[in-house]
C-alpha positions in Angstrom: 0.0 0.0 0.0 1.3 3.4 -1.0 0.5 6.9 0.3 0.9 10.4 -1.0 0.1 13.6 0.8 -1.8 16.3 -1.1 -0.1 19.6 -1.1 -3.4 21.4 -1.5 -5.8 19.9 1.0 -3.0 18.2 3.1 -5.0 14.9 3.2 -3.4 11.5 2.6 -4.2 9.5 -0.5 -3.7 5.7 -0.7 -3.2 3.3 -3.6 -1.9 -0.3 -4.1 0.2 1.0 -7.1 2.8 3.7 -6.8 3.0 4.6 -10.5 0.6 6.1 -13.0 -1.7 9.0 -12.8 -2.7 9.8 -9.2 -5.5 12.3 -8.4 -6.4 13.4 -4.8 -9.8 11.9 -4.0 -10.6 14.9 -1.7 -9.8 18.0 -3.8 -8.9 16.4 -7.3 -5.3 17.9 -7.2 -2.9 16.0 -9.4 -0.5 14.0 -7.2 1.2 12.1 -10.0 4.6 13.9 -9.6 4.6 13.7 -5.8 6.7 11.0 -4.1 4.8 7.9 -2.9 5.8 6.3 0.3 5.0 2.9 1.8 1.9 3.5 3.9 2.7 1.1 6.8 4.4 -2.2 7.4 3.4 -5.3 9.3 5.9 -4.7 12.1 4.2 -1.4 13.1 0.8 -3.2 13.4 2.4 -6.0 15.4 4.1 -3.7 17.8 0.8 -1.7 18.3 -1.0 -5.0 19.1 1.7 -5.9 21.6 1.3 -2.6 23.3 -2.4 -3.1 23.5 -2.0 -6.5 25.0 0.4 -5.2 27.6 -2.0 -2.4 28.6 -4.9 -4.9 28.7 -2.9 -7.3 31.0 -2.0 -4.4 33.4 -5.6 -3.4 33.5 -6.7 -6.9 34.3 -4.2 -7.2 37.1 -5.4 -3.9 38.7 -9.0 -5.1 38.5 -8.2 -8.5 40.0 -6.5 -7.1 43.1 -9.8 -5.4 44.2 -11.5 -7.4 47.0 -15.1 -7.1 47.9 -16.5 -7.5 51.4 -20.1 -8.5 52.0 
């Protein structure tokens, strides 16, 4: 997945192909000559998931340490 940022509306535009004609879907600016970058990679998604799991585990430990008295 590739991404280009529009220099007119400053919104990102995504495509599965880096070449060819590229028109901003928001403002119809021609982005063909702008540099395409890789939108994201799998390691970023994996590390974000790991952070989520760590936070979830800490939250569960905090909740399990609460005792209730009747």
